[in-house]
N, C-alpha and C positions, 0 to 999 in steps of 0.2 A: 131151682139151681142157677137161673140166668144171672141173679145179682153175684153170685158167688163166681161164676164163670167170667162175668166182666172186671170183677175184683181183681182175680187171679190174673187173668189175662193182662190188665194193667201193671200189676206188681211183679209179672213174671223175671225182671230182671233186678228186684229188690233180694237183699239176703234171708236165707232162710235156714232154720236148723233142723236135722231130723233126729229123733230120739226113738227108742224101741225096737231098732233093729238089731237081731241076733244073727252073728257069724256063725253058721253052722258047722264051719271047721275047727273054730275053737270052744264054740258053746259059751260065747262071750258077746256081751253089748258091743258094738261096732261103734268105733268113735269116729265119726265123718266130717265134723266141723262144719262151719259155715261153707255157704254155696247159694247160686241164683236159685231164685223158687222154680223155675222151668226145668233147671236141672234136677232139682229136687223130687220133683213129681216125676221126672223121667226116670230118675234111679227107684224110687219106690215102686213105680208101676211095674218095672222090669228085673227088679231085684231077685225074686225068687230062682230065677233062672241063673243066676251068679252066685247061688251057694248062700242067700241070706233069707232069714224068716222074717218077713215083715208084717205078721198078724198083729203085732200091737204098734206098729209104728204110726209116729204121728209127725206131721209137718208143722212147725211154727214160723209164721212171717208176719211182718206188719207190726202195728202199734199192740200194746197190750190189749187184750179183749177181742183182738181179729181172733175170729174161728179158727180152729187148726184145721188141717186137712188129714184124713185117715186114709188106710190103703184103698179102700174101695175108691173113694173121692180122686185119688190119685191116677187109679188105673180108668176111670171114667173120663177125666180131664184129658191125660195122655192118649186115650183111644180116638177122643173127636177133636182135640186141639193140639196134638203132638208138635206138629211143625211151627205153629204159631206160637206155643212155650219157649221154643228155643230160636226165635228170632230176637234180636239186640232191639 
């Protein structure tokens, strides 16, 4: 995962899109819009305590073909590199 970590840290300020997040209150897919990759990772890693189901969440960033991040990827990245992901 080292190459992925380096790529994610380098792209932490790039635009990202989060899909597959369910708002448990309304039982609908949340429309989150575009955000910074570091913020997207933070959101997905912590969304379950905010009332969201992120089991199917995917974070898309970078050029077409860049691997997306799944919930477990976001949780692992946030746990190890949280502070670095939020730096500008």
